[in-house]
N, C-alpha and C positions, 0 to 999 in steps of 0.2 A: 261467812261460809261460802265455799265455792259452789258453782253450779253442779247439778246432778251429773254423774258419770253416764254417758250414753252407752247402752248395751245393745249389741247386735246379736240376735239369735239366728244361728245357721242350722237349719233342719233339712231333712230329706231322707229318702229311703236308703236302705243299706247298699253301700257300694256306689252311691251316686257321685261321690267325689268331694264330700265335705272336707275331709282332712287335707286332701291335696289343695283345695282352694284356700284353706286357712294357712297352710304351710307357705304357699306362694304369697299370701298377704303379709305374713310375718317377714318373709325375705325381702319384701318391697314395701316396708311400712312407712316410708317417706318421713322418718323421724318421729312417728307416733309411738308413744309408750303404751303398749297393748298388753292387757292381761287376758289369758285364755283359760276358760273352764271347759274341760273335755269330759263328757259323760259317755261311758261305754257300756255296752251290753256284753258282759263277759268277765272273766275272773283275772285276766292279766292285761296289763296296760299297753296295748299295741298302738292305739292312736296317739296317746301321749308321748310314747317313745318316738314315734315317727315325727311328731312336731319338735321334740327336743333335739332330734338329729339334724335339723336344718341348720344352716350356717350361722344364723343369728340367734339360735335358740337351742343351746346344748345344756348339759347338766349343770354348768356353772351359772352363777348369778349374772344375768344379762340385763343391763340397765333399761333397754327398751321393751323387754318382753318378760312377763311373769306368767308362768304356766301353772295352773292348778288342775290336777287330774283327779276325776272321780271315777271309781271303777266298780262299784257294787250295785249296779242295777240302773233302772230307768230313772232319769232325773225327776220326772214328774211324780214318781212314787216315793222318792227318798229326800225331797227338798227339806223336810223338817229335820232330818237326821244329818244331812251333809250340806245342802245348798245354803241354808241360812248362815251357819258359822263361816262358810267359805266366803260368802258375800260380805259378811261383817269384817272379816280379815282384810279383804280388798278395800272396803270403804275406809278402813283406818289408814290406808295408804293413798287416799284419793288424790292427794297433791302430786303423787308420782305416776298417776295413770291417766291417760287421755281417753281411752275407751276400753270396753270389755267385749270379748267375743265368747259366746256360749255355743259349743257344738253339741247338739242333743244326740241322744241315741237314735238310731234309725227306727226304733220301735216306739219312740216317745210321742205323745200328743203335745202339741205346742202350747195350747191354751192354759193348762194347769201350771206350767212353768211361768208364763207371763202373769198369771194371777198372783203369783208369789211376789211380784213387784208392787202389789198393793199393801203388803204387810208393812206396818209402821216402822219396823226395824230396817227396812230397805227403801221404802218410798221416798224418804227425804234425801237419800244419797244417790239413787240410781234410777234411770228410766229406760224402758225398752225403746231404743231409737228406731228399730225396724226389724222385720223378720224376713230372712232370705231362705227360700226353698230351693234346694239343689236337686235337679232332675236329670237322670241318665237318659239321654236321647236314644242311644242304641238299644238299651234295655226296654224302654217304652215302645220303640218301634217293633221289637220282637214279642211284645205282649208279656214280658216277664213280670211286670208289676200289676197291671190292671186288665190284662187280657187284650183281645183285639180292639183297636181304637174304634173302628167303624161299628162293630157289634155293641160295644159299650155305650157309644153315643145313641144308637138306636134304642137300646134298652132303657136308657135314662129318659128319653123322650116318651117312651111308651108307658113307663111306670115311675111316677115321681116319688113313691114311697121308699124305694130302694131297700126294702126289708131284706131282700135276698143278697145284698152286697156282702162280701167277705170282710172280716176285720181289717185286712191289709188294704183293701180298696177304700174302706171308710177312713183309715188312717191317712192315705194319700190325699183324699178329698179334704180332710181336716187341715192337713198341712197347706194345701193350696188356698183354702179359705182364709188362712191366717197370714198369707204372704203380702209383703210390700214389694217384693221383687222375686221373680223366678229365674234362676240361673240354669240354663240348659247346657249341660256338659256333654263331652264326647260326641259333639256334632260332626267331627271329622270322620267318624266311623260309619256314617250313613250318607246316602246320596242327597243331592239338593232337593229333590222332589219330596223325599221323606222328611227332611228337615222342615220344609214349609208345612207339610201336612200335620206334623206333630205340634209345631208352634201354633198353628191356627186352632188346633183342638185344645191345646192348653189355654189359649187366650179366652176360650169360651168357658173355662172352668174357674177363672179368677175374676176379681172385680175389674171393671173397665180401666181403673187407674193403675193397675199393676202391670208393669213392663216385664217382658220376657227377653233376657239377654243371653246370647250364645257365648259359650266359653270353651276354649280348648286347653287341655292340660292344666286346668285350674288357674290359668293366667287371666287376671281381670284387674282393671284399674281400681285401687282402693277407694277412690272417690265415688265409684258406682255402688260399692257395698256398704259404705258408711255415710252417715249424715242425712238420714231420712227425717229426723226430728218428728217422728210419728207419735210419740208418747202412747204406745200401743196399749198399755195397761189401762188407760183412761177411756178407751173406745172399743172394748172387746165385743160389745153387742153388735158391732158392724161386721164381725168376723164369725159367722155361724159355724157351729160344730155339731156333729152327730151326738155328742156327749153333753150338750148344754143342759139337758134336763136331769142328768145324773149327778148325784151327790159326789160319787167317786167313780173313777173309771177303772176297768180291769183290762189287763193284757191277756192275750191268748196264752193260757197256761201251758199249752202244748209246745210253744216256742221256747227253746232253751239254747244254752251255749255250752260247749265242751271244749276242752283245751288239750293240746298235745305238746309236751315239753320233754325233750330227750337230748342227750349228748350224742346225737346221731347226725351224720352228714348225708346230704342228698345231692345227686346230680340234678340240676334244674329240670331238664327235659323228662327224665324218668319220674321225678316227683309230680310234674304237671300231668303226666299220663295217668298216674295213680289217682290223683285228686279228681281228674275229669271222670274217671270211672266211678269213683266214690260218689260224686255229685249226681251221676246218672242213676245210681242205685238208691240214694237216700235224698230226702227233701232238705237240701242244704241251700240256704239263702246267701250265705256269705262266708268266705274264708279270708283271714288276714293274719299276717305274722312275719317272722323272720326265719331265715334258713341258713344253716351252716353248710357251705359247699366245699367239697374236697379240694385241697390245694389252692384255695382262694383266701386271700387275706381280708377281703371285704365281705360285709354282711349283705345277704340277699333279702330284699323286701318282696313279699308275695301277697297279692290280693286277688280274690276271686269272687265273681258274682254271676249268677246264672251259669252258663257254660263257658264263660270267658275267664281266663286266669292270666294275670299280668305279673311281671316280676322285673326288678331292677336292683342294682347294687347301689346302696346309699352312702356307706362309709366304711372305714376300717374297723375291724373288731378291736375293742379297747382292751388293754392289759388287765384292767380291773374287772372285766365281765367274763362270764362263762361263755365259751363258744358252743352254743347249743341251738337246736331248732325249736322254735316256739310258735305254735299256730293256734288260732281260735276258730272254731266252727260254730256258726249260728244257723239254726234250722228248726225243724219240727221233730220232736221226740227223738233227739239224738242220744246215743249211748256212747259214753267215753270208751268203754271196753272195745266196742266194735270199731271205733275210729282208730284206736291204738293197734288193734290186730290187723287192720287193713294196711297201715303204714309200716 
């Protein structure tokens, strides 16, 4: 029997750059045969489609890359329904796979997923090689994730109980506590002094052995992300979590996703202005999707986090697909009817 397949878990907050990092890794796989499991919070598969649209990873059967997309909720809550059969299918092809990447939902706790690798059905065939946490440097600098860095540090030193922490802050801490590597993205959007400040703060939140690596545009040497040989599932006690004493964890029920799908075309600048106004009026954490642009033969990819909205053209519209605008909004107590009426 061959050795266990190494699995790299890539986690991080919404909009941190996980999908961009994986997409770049697939495009520069250095001959590795990679299987990808994408877990999304939302009802339509945006991240999986983004990955499939890269040059080495389209809708056809690509020998070096197998993509399995999960779309119905947080992975750590649905592993018994979807994750187990997915992993069993991949393990049946273990001779054709060099490694597996799992992109978790931005709202997922990492430890329940890793604990699944102790299951007898998986344990003999796969091991968690390492956990990579992707952190948005610019968002963190603006306090979009955990508030003001200096204030948060002073608060933690003054009160070790942290009972007043919000669920999102606890999630961020749990992700960092589980990390083998922290990938600090979008560093080119902040000045050098801020980069150093954030990196020094992050280094205090992780174990001493965990390295923090800067990354621009998701471009990172695959050898840095792969090959930790950590067998994480065998040493979870060294990675403390706020939820270790709970039998099951619960997500914030107020956080939800709604989607907008229409045969409607938008001028990018006009759409961005509308979305920025919408994000100012409602608590929206993340926007992602595809836009049909008038008189353009290419599909526009749009991604928004905080007050920042980015967009780029990724490929031509295919003859077999509908030319439509498809967006997912993730936030707190969002109503689909209000989103539709706004657009």
